[in-house]
N, C-alpha and C positions, 0 to 999 in steps of 0.2 A: 488405564485413558490417554489415549493422546488427541487434543484438542485445541484449533486455533479460531477465537468469535473476535471478529472485525462486529466495531461498533461505531458511533461519531458519525455517520451519515444524517442527511437531512436536505430541508428546501432553504435553499438561499440564495438572494438576489447577483449578479454579476458585480466581482467586485469584492465581494462577501469572502469571508472566512471559514473554514472546517479544520478539526483536528478528528483525524481516522485513527483507531487504536487497535491493535493487532496483540491479542491479548491468549498466551500460551496457558493450558492445562497438562499436567502429565506430563511432561520434561521441560530441560531448560533452553529458553529459546535462545542465546546467548552463544548456546553451542552451535547455530544454525544462520548460515547468511537468510535473510529473508525477503522476500519480494514483495513488492503490490504493483497487481495487475486491475484491469477494467474492461469492462464488456458493456457496449451500448448497445438498444434493439439493432437486431439486422446484422452488428458488426459482430468481428472479429475479436478475440481478446487481445488487449494490447498490455505490454507490462509500461508500466510506470516510473518505478524507482526499485532500488535495492539498498541492502546495507550487507556488507559482510558481516561474519558472527566478529563478535570484539569489536565491531564500530570501526573497524582498518578504514576500510572502501565504500562509497557511496556513488551511484548511478542514477541518470534520470535519463527520460526521454527527453527530446528537444524541446516538444511542447510544455513540458512543464518547467523548464530550468528556469530558475529566478524566482519562480512560484511557490512551489512545493519542495519541504524536508523532511527527510526522514531523520529517524532518530533511534534511539533506543531507551530505555530506563530499566536498568539490569534487577533491580530492587523490587518493580512491579512486574518483571516478567513481561515485560512489555513492550512493543514497536509500533512505531507513531510516524503517523502523516500527517504534517502540517501542511492544511494549502491555502493560499492566499491569491488574491485577485482573481478568484475566479471566472471562469466563462462559461457561456451555455454549453461550450464544446467539451467542457468537464464533466457532462452530465451522464451517467454509468453506475452501474455496481461494481462498488471495488472489493476485492480480494486480496486476501492475504496468503501468502505461501511459504516452505520451509528451502532451502537449498543447499548442498556443499561449497556454493561460492557464487559471486556478487561478482557478473560480466556487464559491458554496458551493453550487449545485445541485448539484454534482458528476456532470452526465450522464456516461452512456457515451460520447454521443456526439460529445462535445465533445474527447475522446480517441483516440488511435490506439496501433499498433506496441506490443500483446498480448502479454506474455510469457508462460511455461510453465504461471506458479502455482505456489505452492506451499504445501499441505496443514497449515491449524490444526486440532488435535481439542484440545477443554474437555473432560475428563471426569473423573470423580469414580471 
């Protein structure tokens, strides 16, 4: 069984931090590029960040550069998205996906194996 499970979301105040986790079961996550995407109500799904297989390359959408960091923990078969200095516009459901490569365009069509998503709400 191949499965991705997102976790770590929640309700935080503006300026706060969260660390999202993308845990894999049934396959080795390090063999794939991983993309984080998010979708706010009524809006298109947006690429946030990606990391190449074996952690060689990372990319971020302009709106999160300097605030978010993507990383891998191979021993735990998990990819993380550390989210700092959160803003209300970061509110969305966040999804992780697998893909063959990590490109700066962060296109959803380049990825597959979508997880269930985890909700992030940034509000005062």
